[in-house]
PyMOL CGO cylinders between C-alpha atoms (Angstrom):
from pymol import cmd
from pymol.cgo import CYLINDER

trace = [
    CYLINDER, 95.95, 142.71, 59.42, 94.31, 144.37, 56.50, 0.3, 1, 1, 1, 1, 1, 1,
    CYLINDER, 94.31, 144.37, 56.50, 94.15, 142.65, 53.05, 0.3, 1, 1, 1, 1, 1, 1,
    CYLINDER, 94.15, 142.65, 53.05, 95.57, 144.57, 50.34, 0.3, 1, 1, 1, 1, 1, 1,
    CYLINDER, 95.57, 144.57, 50.34, 94.00, 143.83, 46.90, 0.3, 1, 1, 1, 1, 1, 1,
    CYLINDER, 94.00, 143.83, 46.90, 95.60, 145.61, 44.02, 0.3, 1, 1, 1, 1, 1, 1,
    CYLINDER, 95.60, 145.61, 44.02, 95.95, 145.55, 40.17, 0.3, 1, 1, 1, 1, 1, 1,
    CYLINDER, 95.95, 145.55, 40.17, 99.51, 146.86, 38.58, 0.3, 1, 1, 1, 1, 1, 1,
    CYLINDER, 99.51, 146.86, 38.58, 98.38, 148.91, 35.82, 0.3, 1, 1, 1, 1, 1, 1,
    CYLINDER, 98.38, 148.91, 35.82, 101.47, 150.16, 33.67, 0.3, 1, 1, 1, 1, 1, 1,
    CYLINDER, 101.47, 150.16, 33.67, 103.26, 149.89, 37.18, 0.3, 1, 1, 1, 1, 1, 1,
    CYLINDER, 103.26, 149.89, 37.18, 101.04, 152.08, 39.19, 0.3, 1, 1, 1, 1, 1, 1,
    CYLINDER, 101.04, 152.08, 39.19, 99.19, 149.95, 41.97, 0.3, 1, 1, 1, 1, 1, 1,
    CYLINDER, 99.19, 149.95, 41.97, 95.64, 150.62, 41.44, 0.3, 1, 1, 1, 1, 1, 1,
    CYLINDER, 95.64, 150.62, 41.44, 93.30, 149.36, 44.60, 0.3, 1, 1, 1, 1, 1, 1,
    CYLINDER, 93.30, 149.36, 44.60, 90.76, 146.92, 44.04, 0.3, 1, 1, 1, 1, 1, 1,
    CYLINDER, 90.76, 146.92, 44.04, 87.10, 148.48, 44.50, 0.3, 1, 1, 1, 1, 1, 1,
    CYLINDER, 87.10, 148.48, 44.50, 84.93, 146.63, 46.90, 0.3, 1, 1, 1, 1, 1, 1,
    CYLINDER, 84.93, 146.63, 46.90, 83.15, 144.85, 44.36, 0.3, 1, 1, 1, 1, 1, 1,
    CYLINDER, 83.15, 144.85, 44.36, 86.51, 143.25, 43.18, 0.3, 1, 1, 1, 1, 1, 1,
    CYLINDER, 86.51, 143.25, 43.18, 87.50, 142.56, 46.87, 0.3, 1, 1, 1, 1, 1, 1,
    CYLINDER, 87.50, 142.56, 46.87, 84.34, 140.48, 47.63, 0.3, 1, 1, 1, 1, 1, 1,
    CYLINDER, 84.34, 140.48, 47.63, 84.70, 138.63, 44.11, 0.3, 1, 1, 1, 1, 1, 1,
    CYLINDER, 84.70, 138.63, 44.11, 88.34, 137.86, 45.08, 0.3, 1, 1, 1, 1, 1, 1,
    CYLINDER, 88.34, 137.86, 45.08, 87.71, 136.84, 48.27, 0.3, 1, 1, 1, 1, 1, 1,
    CYLINDER, 87.71, 136.84, 48.27, 84.86, 134.58, 46.98, 0.3, 1, 1, 1, 1, 1, 1,
    CYLINDER, 84.86, 134.58, 46.98, 87.33, 133.08, 44.50, 0.3, 1, 1, 1, 1, 1, 1,
    CYLINDER, 87.33, 133.08, 44.50, 89.76, 132.62, 47.62, 0.3, 1, 1, 1, 1, 1, 1,
    CYLINDER, 89.76, 132.62, 47.62, 87.13, 130.85, 49.80, 0.3, 1, 1, 1, 1, 1, 1,
    CYLINDER, 87.13, 130.85, 49.80, 86.19, 128.42, 46.71, 0.3, 1, 1, 1, 1, 1, 1,
    CYLINDER, 86.19, 128.42, 46.71, 89.67, 127.20, 46.01, 0.3, 1, 1, 1, 1, 1, 1,
    CYLINDER, 89.67, 127.20, 46.01, 89.99, 125.98, 49.26, 0.3, 1, 1, 1, 1, 1, 1,
    CYLINDER, 89.99, 125.98, 49.26, 86.64, 124.25, 49.15, 0.3, 1, 1, 1, 1, 1, 1,
    CYLINDER, 86.64, 124.25, 49.15, 86.53, 120.47, 48.93, 0.3, 1, 1, 1, 1, 1, 1,
    CYLINDER, 86.53, 120.47, 48.93, 85.34, 120.40, 45.45, 0.3, 1, 1, 1, 1, 1, 1,
    CYLINDER, 85.34, 120.40, 45.45, 88.15, 122.46, 44.52, 0.3, 1, 1, 1, 1, 1, 1,
    CYLINDER, 88.15, 122.46, 44.52, 90.20, 120.15, 46.15, 0.3, 1, 1, 1, 1, 1, 1,
    CYLINDER, 90.20, 120.15, 46.15, 88.67, 117.09, 44.66, 0.3, 1, 1, 1, 1, 1, 1,
    CYLINDER, 88.67, 117.09, 44.66, 88.80, 118.65, 41.20, 0.3, 1, 1, 1, 1, 1, 1,
    CYLINDER, 88.80, 118.65, 41.20, 92.78, 119.22, 41.69, 0.3, 1, 1, 1, 1, 1, 1,
    CYLINDER, 92.78, 119.22, 41.69, 92.96, 115.52, 43.04, 0.3, 1, 1, 1, 1, 1, 1,
    CYLINDER, 92.96, 115.52, 43.04, 90.99, 114.21, 39.90, 0.3, 1, 1, 1, 1, 1, 1,
    CYLINDER, 90.99, 114.21, 39.90, 93.15, 116.41, 37.46, 0.3, 1, 1, 1, 1, 1, 1,
    CYLINDER, 93.15, 116.41, 37.46, 96.69, 114.74, 39.20, 0.3, 1, 1, 1, 1, 1, 1,
    CYLINDER, 96.69, 114.74, 39.20, 95.07, 111.45, 38.84, 0.3, 1, 1, 1, 1, 1, 1,
    CYLINDER, 95.07, 111.45, 38.84, 94.13, 111.58, 35.16, 0.3, 1, 1, 1, 1, 1, 1,
    CYLINDER, 94.13, 111.58, 35.16, 97.81, 112.80, 34.65, 0.3, 1, 1, 1, 1, 1, 1,
    CYLINDER, 97.81, 112.80, 34.65, 99.20, 109.98, 36.39, 0.3, 1, 1, 1, 1, 1, 1,
    CYLINDER, 99.20, 109.98, 36.39, 96.82, 107.85, 34.35, 0.3, 1, 1, 1, 1, 1, 1,
    CYLINDER, 96.82, 107.85, 34.35, 97.38, 109.31, 31.01, 0.3, 1, 1, 1, 1, 1, 1,
    CYLINDER, 97.38, 109.31, 31.01, 101.64, 109.01, 31.99, 0.3, 1, 1, 1, 1, 1, 1,
    CYLINDER, 101.64, 109.01, 31.99, 100.73, 105.31, 32.08, 0.3, 1, 1, 1, 1, 1, 1,
    CYLINDER, 100.73, 105.31, 32.08, 98.13, 104.53, 29.34, 0.3, 1, 1, 1, 1, 1, 1,
    CYLINDER, 98.13, 104.53, 29.34, 100.80, 103.61, 27.09, 0.3, 1, 1, 1, 1, 1, 1,
    CYLINDER, 100.80, 103.61, 27.09, 101.15, 100.23, 29.28, 0.3, 1, 1, 1, 1, 1, 1,
    CYLINDER, 101.15, 100.23, 29.28, 97.43, 99.04, 28.72, 0.3, 1, 1, 1, 1, 1, 1,
    CYLINDER, 97.43, 99.04, 28.72, 98.10, 99.03, 25.05, 0.3, 1, 1, 1, 1, 1, 1,
    CYLINDER, 98.10, 99.03, 25.05, 97.40, 95.18, 23.64, 0.3, 1, 1, 1, 1, 1, 1,
    CYLINDER, 97.40, 95.18, 23.64, 100.75, 94.60, 22.79, 0.3, 1, 1, 1, 1, 1, 1,
    CYLINDER, 100.75, 94.60, 22.79, 102.28, 95.48, 26.52, 0.3, 1, 1, 1, 1, 1, 1,
    CYLINDER, 102.28, 95.48, 26.52, 102.03, 92.93, 29.39, 0.3, 1, 1, 1, 1, 1, 1,
    CYLINDER, 102.03, 92.93, 29.39, 101.43, 95.37, 32.41, 0.3, 1, 1, 1, 1, 1, 1,
    CYLINDER, 101.43, 95.37, 32.41, 102.83, 94.33, 35.54, 0.3, 1, 1, 1, 1, 1, 1,
    CYLINDER, 102.83, 94.33, 35.54, 100.91, 93.55, 38.50, 0.3, 1, 1, 1, 1, 1, 1,
    CYLINDER, 100.91, 93.55, 38.50, 102.27, 96.59, 40.60, 0.3, 1, 1, 1, 1, 1, 1,
    CYLINDER, 102.27, 96.59, 40.60, 101.18, 99.03, 37.53, 0.3, 1, 1, 1, 1, 1, 1,
    CYLINDER, 101.18, 99.03, 37.53, 97.76, 97.66, 37.32, 0.3, 1, 1, 1, 1, 1, 1,
    CYLINDER, 97.76, 97.66, 37.32, 97.42, 98.18, 41.58, 0.3, 1, 1, 1, 1, 1, 1,
    CYLINDER, 97.42, 98.18, 41.58, 98.66, 101.53, 41.05, 0.3, 1, 1, 1, 1, 1, 1,
    CYLINDER, 98.66, 101.53, 41.05, 96.04, 102.23, 38.12, 0.3, 1, 1, 1, 1, 1, 1,
    CYLINDER, 96.04, 102.23, 38.12, 93.29, 100.64, 40.25, 0.3, 1, 1, 1, 1, 1, 1,
    CYLINDER, 93.29, 100.64, 40.25, 94.43, 103.09, 43.19, 0.3, 1, 1, 1, 1, 1, 1,
    CYLINDER, 94.43, 103.09, 43.19, 94.36, 105.77, 41.09, 0.3, 1, 1, 1, 1, 1, 1,
    CYLINDER, 94.36, 105.77, 41.09, 90.81, 105.27, 40.04, 0.3, 1, 1, 1, 1, 1, 1,
    CYLINDER, 90.81, 105.27, 40.04, 89.64, 104.24, 43.47, 0.3, 1, 1, 1, 1, 1, 1,
    CYLINDER, 89.64, 104.24, 43.47, 90.74, 107.55, 44.83, 0.3, 1, 1, 1, 1, 1, 1,
    CYLINDER, 90.74, 107.55, 44.83, 87.52, 109.41, 45.14, 0.3, 1, 1, 1, 1, 1, 1,
    CYLINDER, 87.52, 109.41, 45.14, 85.96, 106.58, 46.64, 0.3, 1, 1, 1, 1, 1, 1,
    CYLINDER, 85.96, 106.58, 46.64, 88.79, 105.69, 49.21, 0.3, 1, 1, 1, 1, 1, 1,
    CYLINDER, 88.79, 105.69, 49.21, 89.86, 108.79, 50.59, 0.3, 1, 1, 1, 1, 1, 1,
    CYLINDER, 89.86, 108.79, 50.59, 87.13, 111.38, 52.47, 0.3, 1, 1, 1, 1, 1, 1,
    CYLINDER, 87.13, 111.38, 52.47, 87.35, 115.10, 52.39, 0.3, 1, 1, 1, 1, 1, 1,
    CYLINDER, 87.35, 115.10, 52.39, 89.16, 115.15, 55.69, 0.3, 1, 1, 1, 1, 1, 1,
    CYLINDER, 89.16, 115.15, 55.69, 91.98, 113.72, 53.73, 0.3, 1, 1, 1, 1, 1, 1,
    CYLINDER, 91.98, 113.72, 53.73, 92.44, 115.80, 50.91, 0.3, 1, 1, 1, 1, 1, 1,
    CYLINDER, 92.44, 115.80, 50.91, 94.84, 118.20, 52.22, 0.3, 1, 1, 1, 1, 1, 1,
    CYLINDER, 94.84, 118.20, 52.22, 97.10, 114.95, 52.52, 0.3, 1, 1, 1, 1, 1, 1,
    CYLINDER, 97.10, 114.95, 52.52, 96.79, 114.15, 48.86, 0.3, 1, 1, 1, 1, 1, 1,
    CYLINDER, 96.79, 114.15, 48.86, 97.53, 117.58, 47.81, 0.3, 1, 1, 1, 1, 1, 1,
    CYLINDER, 97.53, 117.58, 47.81, 100.44, 117.96, 50.07, 0.3, 1, 1, 1, 1, 1, 1,
    CYLINDER, 100.44, 117.96, 50.07, 103.63, 118.97, 48.21, 0.3, 1, 1, 1, 1, 1, 1,
    CYLINDER, 103.63, 118.97, 48.21, 107.31, 119.20, 49.44, 0.3, 1, 1, 1, 1, 1, 1,
    CYLINDER, 107.31, 119.20, 49.44, 109.73, 122.36, 49.16, 0.3, 1, 1, 1, 1, 1, 1,
    CYLINDER, 109.73, 122.36, 49.16, 110.27, 121.31, 45.76, 0.3, 1, 1, 1, 1, 1, 1,
    CYLINDER, 110.27, 121.31, 45.76, 106.70, 121.14, 44.95, 0.3, 1, 1, 1, 1, 1, 1,
    CYLINDER, 106.70, 121.14, 44.95, 106.18, 117.44, 44.62, 0.3, 1, 1, 1, 1, 1, 1,
    CYLINDER, 106.18, 117.44, 44.62, 103.45, 115.59, 45.51, 0.3, 1, 1, 1, 1, 1, 1,
    CYLINDER, 103.45, 115.59, 45.51, 104.24, 113.88, 49.43, 0.3, 1, 1, 1, 1, 1, 1,
    CYLINDER, 104.24, 113.88, 49.43, 101.20, 111.41, 49.55, 0.3, 1, 1, 1, 1, 1, 1,
    CYLINDER, 101.20, 111.41, 49.55, 102.69, 107.78, 48.71, 0.3, 1, 1, 1, 1, 1, 1,
    CYLINDER, 102.69, 107.78, 48.71, 99.66, 107.09, 46.39, 0.3, 1, 1, 1, 1, 1, 1,
    CYLINDER, 99.66, 107.09, 46.39, 101.10, 109.21, 43.82, 0.3, 1, 1, 1, 1, 1, 1,
    CYLINDER, 101.10, 109.21, 43.82, 104.07, 106.97, 43.37, 0.3, 1, 1, 1, 1, 1, 1,
    CYLINDER, 104.07, 106.97, 43.37, 104.20, 104.87, 40.61, 0.3, 1, 1, 1, 1, 1, 1,
    CYLINDER, 104.20, 104.87, 40.61, 106.05, 101.56, 40.72, 0.3, 1, 1, 1, 1, 1, 1,
]
cmd.load_cgo(trace, "trace")
């Protein structure tokens, strides 16, 4: 199978140059790197923590389950190996993350 890279300019397909193809393939390889996956995981983790930040305010009493959830979020980089990154990023057919670590109590 030959990769076909094209730009769509004013409704006309224009093939990539060799330099553009090389750059695109490099971008695609970088997107599948462990560093890129960890960056995605950290972004998801940040979003989950932000969603629950209001619970950490001084006028709230946070449940132990929520404390544990937030701790698990913070500990993801040290608790998961690069071989497990794909599991953390797995999504179902609706685009929802499937790993149980992402489930809030």
